[in-house]
C-alpha angles and dihedrals in degrees: 000000000000135000113245138169117260106251089218104047105003094242115154108251143151117269087227095056113117091222139359108266090213105051102007098237115151113257113170110080092358104083136070136195119233108242090211107047102007096240114155113226141153112288093228091065116104096224143006107280089216108047098007094235107166119256107231109170119079093201126052118238117213121237134175094271106020143337116289126198110219120214113245126250112265089249138359120276111252129200092242090065089066090069096084096144137038114261114270119267122195123219095258093055090046093054092048109094093193094055098037110130115233117247098218096075088050093057090046092055092048090050091051090050092052091048091054090049092051091048092051090051092049091048090049091048094051091047090052091052091049090049092048091049093049092046091048091049093051091042092053091043092051091046091051092049092049091051093048091049091049091049094050091047092049093048091051091053126094094202118096090208091062092051091048090050089058090054093050095048097043107045090155096049119133112281092237090058094047091048092051092049092049090049092052091049089055093048093050090047090056090050092050089054091052088047092053091056092047092053090048092055095056089202125140091209091053091049092051091049090050092051091049092053095039106033092161096044117142086232094058095106093046091049091056090049090052092050089049090053091048091051092048092052089054093049093046091049094052090042097195133131090243092053093050091046089053093051092048090050095050094039109037088158094035122142090236096044096109091046089052091052092050093046092048092050091049091051092046091052092051105026122075109224121214091250091052095051089051091050093054092045091052096049093050091048092048089052093056093038089058088055091050091050093041087231111156093182091055095049092049088056089059097050134063123248088259127019122212088215136008119175091335097313121106128225096021117180134212088263090061088052091055091051090049090057091050091053090055091061122061128185095260095045113112095179139002119198124187115190127185118213122222097248096109120166110190125186115194122206134168120255100185134268091057090298130124144205123220119207108204132199121184143142121252131186128208121207124186129196115199124212090236089055092240112153119252117194116244114253126215124211135190110228122211115179143157122217125187132210090265088068096247131122113244098174134022135170131174122202120189114233113222111205119210115238116234113235114207114227116226115252115260118247116233 
């Protein structure tokens, strides 16, 4: 038993194995060993894949390490060839004149034998020439096909090393093929020089111009990665939701796409966007406008079904809101005007499921006009409220601001 390479996949196996455990090809009784170069291959192949020696025998012959196909005799062995000597004659027969065998038939038989030997040699020689011619034909055909395949592969490559390898391995290739390979190497070298200049520039505009001029360049993928990195650096430097959104729009498959998504979400959870500030401003103003208009339906639209806190009391209902409006109006009030100043301070925080809460601080004033025209001083309040993403107020508190009166000190007498 010997260890050989599987002629199909090259896996190391025993020559006595029924099949190759790697590719499943039959081994035992199905392989031969080339008598010229020693290569092991399948017996149904016409020639050795290594040296292209012709495969003569139709049936494999088992040996100690593999199966060997033996080349046939130039001609089949005939019975007449066994007669290499003249039949034995004893002394008595030789001295008997009457029984002496004539010599002429003997020479004729020897001549016939020589002619047959010459004919067999000629037939063997002709067969050998035919086999050599056929082997040479297949060898040249295989060599030509290999060269053509190598040429086509090299011409489809964008790597100068692959093209140079073709020239080194095919020194006898057709001149047209070698000239085409040399021309392509020169072309790729010029492209590489342009690419070196592009990389040195580090400019997105230069990269885009290079891609436009060389749409099939071997550096195409790398150029797109460089543009992707440049745009990501710009977005990260600006560090705004708009910058990250622009990057994600231009690079939906970008290598920094996930990082842009995370950064955008983080900014949105901590950064108050212009639209959000306007939303909070509108809902607070609507709340106080509903008090000014004494409109219970309107104030209910600004509040949730249940508030976590309202004027210091938890779990207030819409009925409590209606009572609050009624308390703002007394019998002798002709007009009540709440006004919110523009000193908003809004703190944004996530509340889950891509929703947010907005804690609001602002200053509001309350002005009352009596029916009897008696003056009522304007009161100032500190507003603390919480607004959710559904544009409703879920908590609200008002604290009256007491301003200290300035007392003028009497002038000192000199």
